[in-house]
N, C-alpha and C positions, 0 to 999 in steps of 0.2 A: 254761908248763910249766918251772918253774925248775930242776927236776931230772928227768932222764930215768931213770925207775925201771927195774929189771930187767924188770918186768912189761910196760912199754911196749916195751922192746927185744925181748922175746920175741914180743910181738904183731906187731911190725914185720917180723920175719924168719921167721915161721912159714911153712913151705914150702907149706902148702895155700892160702895167700893168692893164689898165682898169679903171683908175680914182678913186683911193681909196679916201675915205672921210677924213681919218685921219691916221697918223702914229706917234706913240709915241716911242721915244728912251729913255730907262730907265737905270739908273745906280745908284747903292748904294755901295759906296766904302767900307763901314764897313763890308758888307756881301760878297762882290765880285760879286754882281748881275750886269749883263749886259743883257738887254732884249729888244725886239722889240714887240710892240703891234700894229697890223695893222687892221684897220676897213675899209673894202671894201665898204659895203653898209648897210644902215639902212632903206632902202625903205620899207621893210616888218615888221620892228621892231628892237629891240636891236640886235647888232651883237653877235652871239654865235659861239664860236669855241675854240678848246682846246689849251693847252700850250705845246709846244714841247721843250724838254731840250736836247740839242745836241751840240757836239763839232764841230762847224763850222770852216772851214779853214780861213774864214775872216769875218769881219763885213758885207761886201757887200753881201757875200753868205747868211748870216743870214737874212739880210733885204729882199733879193730876195725871199728866202723861205717863209718868213712871208707874203709877198705880194701875192705870188702864192697861198699859202694855204688859205689866207683870201678870195681871189676871189673865190676859189673853194667852200668855205663854203657858200658864198652868193647863189651860184647855187645849192648846195646840199640842203640847207634849203628851198629854193624856190620849188624845185621839191619834197621835202618830205612833202610839204603842211604845213610847219610851218610858223607862223607869226613872223619870226625872220630873221634878216639880217645876214651878214657874216663877221666874224673877225677871227683872229688867233694871237697867240703870240709865240715867240721863246725865250728861255733863252739860252744864249751862254755859252758853256763850257761842260765839261765831268761831267754828273750827279753823277757818282761814286766818283768823287773827290770834286766837288764844292757844291753839294746839301746839304743844312743844314736848320734847322728850321729858323735861322735868315734870310737866303736868301729868303725862301718861304714867310716869313712874310713881308719882304720888297717888294717882288713882289705883294703880296696881297694889299699893300697900293697903289701901282701904279694902279692896277685894280680898286680899290675903288675911286681913284681920277677922274676916267672917269664918275662917276655918273650914272652907269647903261647902258652907251652906248655900253659897251663890257661885255659879260658874258663868263667866262672861264670854262674850264673842262680839263679832262686828254687827253694826246696825248703821242707820243713816248717819253719815258724818265720821264713821270710823272704818278702818280698813285693815287688811291682813298685816301690813307693816306696823300699824298701831298696836295690834294684839301681840306682835313679837316684842314690842317695847314693854307693854303692860306685863307680859310673862316674865320679864326679868325680875319682877318684884312679887309675883304670885304663881303658884302651881295651878291656879284655877282659871286659866285663860285658854280658850279654844279659838278656832277660826284662824289658826296660825299658818305661816308659809310652809310649803313642802320641805324646804331646806332646814326648817326647824321642827320637823316631825308633824306638821299640821296638814290639813286638807286643802288649804288655799282658798280660792274664791268660792264662797258658799252660794253665790247667785246662780251658778250653773244648775245645781239640783233644785234650787227654789223655782227657777223657771220651768224645769222639767216637771215638778210636782204640779204647778199651776196648769201646765198643758194636760196632765193626766186628769185634773179636775174638770177642764174644759171637755175632754173626751167623755168623761162620765156624764156631764151635763147634756152633751149631744145625744148620748145613748138614752138617757132618761126622757129627754124631750122629743127627740126626732127618731129614736130607734136605731141609731147607727153611731158608733163611737169614732167618728171622723169629723174633721172640720173642713173637708174638701167642699169647695163651693160656697162656704160661709164667709160672711164679712165680719171681721173682728176689729174692734177699735181698742188700741192700746194707749192708755194715758200714762206717759212716763217711760222713756226708752233708755234708762240708765243701766245700772248694774244688772238688774233682773230683766227689764223689758226688752233689752236688745237680744238676749238669749231666747226669750219667749217668741219674738218675731221670727227668729230662725226656725223654731219648731213649727210654727203656724204655716210658714211658707212651704216647708218641707212636706206638710200634710195637705197642701193644696188650698189653703185659705187665701182670701184677699184681705189685706191688712191696711188699716188706716191708723196713723200715729200722730201724737202730739207730745210736746215736752216744753217746759219753760226755758230749757237751754236749746237754742236753735242749732247750735253745733252738734248736739246729740241727734237731732232730727236729720241733719244733713249727712251725718255719718251712716245712718241707717239707709237713707236714700241712695247714697253712693255705693254702699255694700250690696244693695239689692236692686239693681236697675231692671227696667223692663216693664214697669207699670203695676206690678203686683203689690207694691207698697206706695201709698199716697199719704200726704200730710195735710192737716188742717191747723188753723192758727192757734187754737187753745182747746181746753177741755170742754168749755161751753159749746163750742162748735162740734166737737167730737160726739158728745152725747145726743146731738140732734141729727147726726148723719142719717140720711134716708137709707133704709134697707139694712141697717146694722143688726146683726144677729147676736153678737156677744160684745159686751163692754168689759174691758179689763183694766181696772184702776191699779196702776203699778207705781204710784208715787206716795205721797203722805196720806194720812187717814182722813176720815170725814167726807169721802167722796160721794157717799149716798146720803142725801139730806133732803130737807123740805123743798129746796129749790131744784135739785137735779132729778129726783125721782119722777116728778110729774111730767117732765119733758123727755125722759130717756126713751129712745126708740128701740133699744135692744130688748130681746126677750130673755137673755141670760146675762147675769153679772158674775164674772169669775176672774179675779185678779190677785196680784201679789201684795198689794198694800195692806198694812195692818189697820185694824179698827176702822173699817170702811163705813160702818153704820154710825152716822153722826150722833144718834141718840136712840134710846129704846123706843120702839114703835115703827122705826123705818122698815124693819123686816116685814111687818104687816102691810105697810104701804106698798112695798114691792109685790107681795103676794096678791094684794087686792088688784094690782094692775096686771097680774098674770106674768110677772117677771120672776124667773127662777134664779134664786141667789145661792151660789155655792159659797158657804161660809169661808171667809178669808183665812182664818186660823187653821182651817183644815187643808185647803189647797196650797197654801204657801209654806207648808211644813218641811219641804225638801231641804231647805237650808239648815234647819235645826237638826234634822236627821243626820245631815253631813257633819256638822260640828260636834254633835253628840258622839259620833263614831270615833272621834279623835281620842275620847276618854278610854277607848279600848284598843287603839292602834288602827289608824285609818285604812280602810279598804274601799276604793271607789265603787267597784262592782257590787259589793255588799250594800252600800248606801243606795245605789241606784235601784237595786231590787226592792229595798224598803220604800223608797220614794214612789216606785211603781204602784204600791198598794194604796196610794192616795186615790187612785181610780176606784177601787173597791170600797174604800171608806166613804167616799163621796156618794156613791150609789146607795150604800147602806143608810146614810143620813137622809137622802131623798125618800127612801122607802119608809123610814121611821116617821118622817114628817107627814107622809101621806097617810100612814096607819093611824097616827095620833091626831091628825087634823090640825097640825101646827106648821109654822114656817120652818124651813130647813135650819135657820140659825138657832131656833129654840130646840129643835131635835138634836143638833150637834151639842148644845149645852147639856142637855139631859144625859146623853151618852158619856160625855166627859165627866160630868158630876157623879155619875154612877160609878165610873172606874175609880175616881178619887175617894169616894165614900167607901167603896169596898176595900180599898187599900188601908184606910184609916181603921175600919172595922177589924181587918185582919191583924193590924198592928196592936190594937187594943186586946184582941183575943189572945195574942201571943204573950202579952204582958201578964195576963191573968191565968195563963195555963200553968 
């Protein structure tokens, strides 16, 4: 970012972004790297969050995405019970064109320069192999390959956590924590969605899928023959499927918006995508329509639980046990929402903010003791 435009400055200091502690604009001319690292909060510990590699329409859009994602990570980590704050990074550009070893190494040097305030991992457009390269320049990279001491693919436990959120939603709404006999629509059957489909089928659900990549859809249909999985053309068709019980957005954010919510046939929304609510107020629109929303940053925390465990020496069984608690956390949020007369998204925010506030208060008290 050779010049910081007024638009970028405005985006950085918009009050509704929630008071980020630090935002770093990164550029390495030799490799073509342009990136944003946003640290929202270190109240609970170092800021942990993945690196998204995406072709943004503008620098302002990239900064806004980093800010939103970083804030979401603060709340996600707090509700996952992790002693970690929230951060996120975005690399600007088409990864199929720009991604190179030189660029990833340059990015790793920027992460290292923060001295452990930010710990990175995989996200959309970055993979385990990329984190292995980044880690050659920084100690603060997780989501690495098993042969390099990492946990490998974090999508496995992300999908498992979303499934636990669905079970909690079923318990809250229908009195039974099973998806047997329910029709579930999964939008996006990539890294996370494909694992989620497996859990749903094993539990006896009927699954309807869609994805922008037809080859991903076909892989699922080939893997699960017999009619328990069907496909529709696109998300617009999926959200209108008759008899849909649960809608699971598992691609990019903004899936719940002024266009989709009024026509959504499902009675539950529970998916892996980050930032599903397109803007403030959508959570109330869902509630007004009688649609139960399981907050995305709660149910999709299995992946961050997994990569966080690498900081202590990875143990899959320990991580899966922690991810299983997403069931209880989701139920607690629904109970808080009912008690306070607010949507589940607002209840989740209150619980996360309380934990962060208590941590800051304890830190201040320790300084004055």
